[in-house]
N, C-alpha and C positions, 0 to 999 in steps of 0.2 A: 600426158596426154588423156591417159585411164584416170589418174586422181582429178584430172579437173572435169573430164565428163560425168565422174561419179559425184564431184563435188554438187554439179549442176542436176543431180537426180536421174541422170541418163543410166538408162540398161546398157551393159555393154557384154558382148558373148565373144568368145574366142572358136573359129571353126577351122577345123583342120581338115585338111582335104588330101588323100591318098589315092592313088591308081594299083590295081595291080603288077606285080613285077615280079622278074625270078631272075636267074642268072645268064640268061639268054639275052636280056635287053640291055642294049648298049646305053651309056648314058645320055647322050645326045637325043638318041628317039624317047628315054624315059622324059628328060627336060620338054621336049616339043609336045610330047602328049599331055604334060600335066600343064603347060602352059597354054595350049589351045583349050583343054576342057575347062579350065577356068576361066578363058573368055566367053565359052558357049554357055556356061552356069550363070555368068553375069548377064548374058545377054537373055537369057530363058524369060520370056513373057510370065509364065505363071511363077518362076522364082520372083521376079520384081514384085509382081502383086502382094506375094507374102510378105515380103521386106517391108513394103510401102503400107502394108496394112497394121505393122507394126511401128509406123513413123520413123522409117529407117533416116539416118542421118549421112553415114558414109563408112569407108571402110580402110584398112590399111593392111596391105597383105605381103607377108614375107616367104621366102622360098629357103629351103635346108635341106641339105645333101648329107647321108651317109650311105656307107658300102658294109655290106654283110656277105661273108663268106658262105653262108647259103642262101641266101636272097636276093643278092647284087644289088645295084644301085637302087636306093630308098630315096627318092626325090619328093618330097612334099610339100605341102604350103601351108601357114598359120594365116587366119584373118582375125583380125580383131574387129567386130562390127557393131555400130553403136547405134542404138535407137532412142527417140526422145522419151523423156518422161511422160507417162500415160494416166498414172494417178501418184498421191502421195503418199499413199501406206509403204511403210517400210516391210519390206519382206527378210525373212530369214533364210539359211542355208537350204534347207529343204524346199520351201517354196523356189527359190532361185534354180536349183538342180531340176525340180519338176517342169519350168519353164524350159529349160535348155532342152530336155527329152522331146516335149514338143515341137519344139523348133527344130530340132534334128528329124523327127517324123515328117515334118511338111517340107523341109528341104532336101531330103536324101533323095526323093524320085530326080530332082533335076539334076544331081551330081550323076546320077547312074546314067541318065540320058547323054549326059556330056560325056562320061569315061565310055559310053558306047559308039558315041559320033567319031570319037579321035580313033578307032580301033583296040581300046583298052577293055579288059573283061568287066564283069560287075562287081564294083567295089564291094568289100565285105561291109555291111548295116553297123557293124561294132569296132571294127578296126580300119574301115576306110573312109568313114567319116563321122567327125566328133563335135560336138557342141557342147561347149562348157563355160556358165557363168564367170564372167571376171569381175573381180573385187577390186578396190583401192586397197592400200595400206590399211587405213581405217575400217574397211568392211571386215577384212579380214580377221581383225582383232574383236570386231563386235558378233561376227557370226559365229566364229570358230575360236572363241577365247581361250579353251585348253590348249589347242594345237598351238595357238600364238605365242601362249605363257612356257611353253615347254620349248620351243625355238627361242625364244628370247633368253631363256634361261640357258638354254645350251650355247649362245652366244652364235646362233646361225641366224644368216637373213633370207628371205625370201626369195626364192625364182620365179617370180612373177611372169604375168603374159605379155609384160613390156619387154623383159628378159627375153624371152620365146622368141619375140620377133628379131630383135636387135642385138641379141648377144650370142647367139648361136655359136661362134666361134671359140666361146669360152667352153662352151659343153665337152665332155668326154661322150665317146660312145657305148653301147652297152656291151655285153659280154660277147656278143655274137655280130659286132658291128662295130666300125671305124668311122669318125669322121675325117673329111679329106686332108686335116692338119694333122691328124694321127698317121695317114698314109704318108703325108708328105717328111714325117720324121724317120720312116723306114724307107724312104726312096734313095738314100745313099747306098744303102746295103744290099738292095732286094731289086731286082729288075722289075719285077711284078709291079712292086709298089711303085715303081716309076712311072710304068706304063699306065697305071691305073689314074695316077694324080695327072698325068699328059690329057687323059682321057674326059676327068673332071674339068681341066682347065676348059678344053674345047668345047664342051657343053656348056659353060657358064660364061664365057669370053662375050663381052659386049651387053649382056644380059643385067638388070637390077634386082639386088636381093630384094629392096623393098618398095612399093609400090603403091600410091596412096589414089583414092579416089579423086577424080577431077572436078575441076569448075567449083560451084558451091558445095558438093560435097567433101572436098577437101578437109579433113580433119585438123589439119595444121591450122586452116585459115579459121575454121571453127571455135578451136579451144586454145591455141598456141600464138594466135597473130599478135598478141601484144607482149611477145618474152622475145629477148634479144637471140639471136641465134648465135650458137657457138660455133666457134672455128676449130678445125682438124687439131691444131696444137693443145687447143684449151681438153679436147675430148681424150686426147693420148695420155694427158697427164692426170685424169680423174683417177680418184680411188677403185678399183674393180670390186664388183660383186663376185660372190664364189656362189658356185654352184653345188647344192645340195638335191639328192634324186627320193627325197623321204617326200615330197609335197603330194604325191597321189596317193599315199596310204593315210593321210589327213582329211581327203576330199570324203563325201558323202560315197558310200559304197552301192551302186547302182545294180549290182548284180551280175550276174554270167550270162542271163537270159536274151542277149542282144536287145536289151531295153526294150523289147516287145512284151511287154507286162500283163501276160494272159495266162491264164489255167483252165483246161478244157477237161470236162469228164465225158466221156463216151464209153457207156453201157458195152456190156459183151453181146447183146441181143441186138444193139444197133450196130455194133462194128459186123456180128455175122450177116445182118440182111446187108449191109453196103457190100460187105466181101462178095455175095451174092450177084447184086444187083446192079452195082458200081463197082467192079472189080478195081483196086487201085486208087480209089477217090482220096483215101485219107494221105496215100504217098504222093499224090499229084499235089494236094495241098500244101504238105510240109516241104517238097521241094519248091515251091513258089516262094514261101516264107523264108524257107534257107537262103534262097537265089535273091532275095531282095524285091522280086515282083511284086511280093505283096506284102505289106507291114503289119499285117493281122493275119494270123493262121486262123482266128474265127471267119474273116472276112474270105479266105481261100476256101475253107471248107464249105461256107455259104455257097460259093460259087462251084461245088462241086454237087450241089444237090442238098446238103445237110441242113437241118433246120437248126439253128443254133440261137440260144436264149442267153442273154446275161443276166446273171444272178447275183451278182454285187459288183461296183465300182472297184478299181485298182486306186492305189494312192501308195503313200511313204509312209513309213513310221522310225522312231529312233530306237535303238536296241542297245544295252551295255553287251559288251563281249570280252571275255578274258585273256590279256595279252600274256601275262605271265600270273603265276599264283598270286592272287591277291592284288592283281593291278589290272583295272578295267578301262577299256575306251569306249567313247560312244560312237556309234557309226546309224546313219541313214541307211533303212531296207527297203525295196521294193515290197509293195503288198499288191498282187497280181490281180487283174480284175479275174472273176469267176463266170466262167460260161459251161452250159451245160449243151451239148449235140447228140440230136437224137436223127437217125433215119426215118424220113416221113412212111408211112403206112400206106400201102396201096387200097384200092378198093376190096372190100372182100377180108382186109385184116391180113394178108398176105406179107406185104411189106411194103 
């Protein structure tokens, strides 16, 4: 489906939805919250307007479950979202990821509202809501040629977005987490694993792992209507794809600043005046930003009474970095927007 959408020139994004969770949250309640939040997000009028402005076609959503001994049940969803082609211009990897960041910033407030409505905490802006450009195999070769060549020479296949949705059963958990099937492997000799798998089975019983948009937005009708449907026996005997965990290392590095691309300069005299006349304003602005209640620290400071002036636009650039002696790789890094924040002086020049 992704290959056909990209052949038609459509823009494809993968959105990952995650809610805050811990060891005290049962699998059933975690699943209920996620499904309810996804319904609320889809019904949110402002989110619909954002998607429709981008010529939204439809989406397909998959639910994935892992269990961590530190954070408990991690039940999250991946959605492949397809938009109509809006221009004929080819984009490179840097532009694709920049567009993904902008879409993330536009949609995150809706996911936060949905999370609060179902009784969950505020999703982390970086880890609780991810938007990533999706490419076909041909896109991958064209946009990341060095990574594609290296993977091919190593005899590796790609773990693409389509596999992320439909082949979660083939994945292995990370160091601190396990998939339900890894838990099942240990159920014969561990009462705790047996209990955990029963809890997982009860939480997922009667629920679909993959859900498609309804009616005319059903992507199967849009892109796959002319293809014969495969029966279960054919799917069972298909050659499996294998999972490799190095895909993230090849993606452009968007930095560790929560993707809020700002650098704000505050002079010591301005900080002193704000401390005297608006004690805690910087802390309050930072708290709003860290919680996701403001996606811009500059806006949060302005809301506290600061005068904030943008001195340069943000963007992206490519750079080489040394991974081993004399071996270099290229990555995309964030160029933050630059701001200067000053505390307004009062009449008489005091503050």
